[in-house]
C-alpha positions as semicolon CSV with decimal commas, in nm:
position;residue;x (nm);y (nm);z (nm)
1;X;-0,432;-3,771;2,249
2;X;-0,555;-3,696;1,898
3;X;-0,314;-3,552;1,644
4;X;-0,469;-3,360;1,355
5;X;-0,309;-3,201;1,054
6;X;-0,375;-2,840;0,960
7;X;-0,404;-2,777;0,589
8;X;-0,476;-2,471;0,375
9;X;-0,505;-2,524;0,002
10;X;-0,433;-2,155;-0,063
11;X;-0,313;-1,940;0,227
12;X;-0,345;-1,624;0,019
13;X;-0,720;-1,689;-0,004
14;X;-0,749;-1,663;0,377
15;X;-0,742;-1,282;0,357
16;X;-0,877;-1,022;0,118
17;X;-0,659;-0,726;0,033
18;X;-0,828;-0,423;0,188
19;X;-0,864;-0,097;-0,001
20;X;-0,600;0,141;0,133
21;X;-0,520;-0,074;0,433
22;X;-0,358;-0,376;0,590
23;X;-0,532;-0,687;0,724
24;X;-0,392;-0,974;0,930
25;X;-0,537;-1,308;1,033
26;X;-0,389;-1,572;1,262
27;X;-0,441;-1,902;1,080
28;X;-0,256;-2,133;1,318
29;X;-0,117;-2,115;1,671
30;X;0,025;-2,363;1,916
31;X;0,289;-2,355;2,190
32;X;0,577;-2,348;1,936
33;X;0,463;-2,141;1,635
34;X;0,219;-1,873;1,533
35;X;0,125;-1,830;1,166
36;X;-0,025;-1,501;1,049
37;X;-0,135;-1,411;0,696
38;X;-0,109;-1,040;0,612
39;X;-0,271;-0,860;0,317
40;X;-0,150;-0,514;0,212
41;X;-0,283;-0,266;-0,041
42;X;-0,029;-0,072;-0,248
43;X;0,199;0,153;-0,040
44;X;0,084;0,007;0,293
45;X;0,366;-0,075;0,530
46;X;0,484;-0,204;0,863
47;X;0,730;0,049;1,002
48;X;1,059;-0,060;1,153
49;X;1,020;-0,289;1,451
50;X;1,177;-0,596;1,610
51;X;1,039;-0,926;1,732
52;X;1,138;-1,114;2,045
53;X;1,136;-1,447;1,858
54;X;1,281;-1,564;1,524
55;X;1,039;-1,548;1,231
56;X;1,005;-1,662;0,871
57;X;0,839;-1,442;0,610
58;X;0,711;-1,587;0,280
59;X;0,567;-1,378;-0,002
60;X;0,255;-1,541;-0,149
61;X;0,139;-1,264;-0,381
62;X;0,260;-0,920;-0,489
63;X;0,584;-0,733;-0,427
64;X;0,746;-0,587;-0,116
65;X;1,038;-0,362;-0,037
66;X;1,202;-0,510;0,273
67;X;1,456;-0,364;0,510
68;X;1,631;-0,627;0,721
69;X;1,883;-0,461;0,948
70;X;2,111;-0,271;0,710
71;X;2,002;-0,473;0,404
72;X;1,732;-0,367;0,158
73;X;1,575;-0,600;-0,095
74;X;1,271;-0,656;-0,312
75;X;1,069;-0,969;-0,237
76;X;0,827;-1,132;-0,481
77;X;0,619;-1,453;-0,474
78;X;0,833;-1,745;-0,369
79;X;1,067;-1,532;-0,155
80;X;1,155;-1,685;0,182
81;X;1,322;-1,481;0,456
82;X;1,442;-1,597;0,799
83;X;1,475;-1,317;1,054
84;X;1,654;-1,378;1,382
85;X;1,502;-1,240;1,701
86;X;1,561;-0,868;1,761
87;X;1,656;-0,791;1,397
88;X;1,515;-0,447;1,306
89;X;1,296;-0,486;0,998
90;X;1,024;-0,311;0,799
91;X;0,829;-0,372;0,481
92;X;0,622;-0,183;0,225
93;X;0,394;-0,332;-0,040
94;X;0,456;-0,183;-0,385
95;X;0,140;-0,348;-0,519
96;X;-0,152;-0,538;-0,360
97;X;0,030;-0,817;-0,176
98;X;0,000;-1,108;0,069
99;X;0,262;-1,259;0,300
100;X;0,263;-1,535;0,557
101;X;0,462;-1,478;0,875
102;X;0,560;-1,772;1,096
103;X;0,685;-1,679;1,443
104;X;0,894;-1,949;1,607
105;X;0,878;-1,957;1,986
106;X;1,085;-2,273;2,019
107;X;0,866;-2,381;2,314
C-alpha cells in the first residue's frame, strides 16, 4: 500500500471568485473527510441548512456573516469554526471571499 501526502500551497488559489455567484470545488476526499473550497462574490450566500456530519469551516480570504444556531458572528481570514452535525447554519459573503469546508465522516 502506498501512502501519499496531499499538499496545496494556497487553497484559496484553487478557485476563482465568480462574478455575482458562488463556486465550489472538492479538493480532497477519502472515507473519513471531504474538503471543499468555496468562492463567493459579495452578497452571495448559503441559506440556512444542516449537515448530517460535523464540519470545520476556515475563512481563507474575505469576510462572512455567519449564523450558527442562535449565534451570529463575523468571520475574517484566520477564523476557524467547528459545527456539530445537525446545527442549523448559514453564511453570507460581505465581500469577495473564499472558505474551506472540511466535512468529517468519522469513517
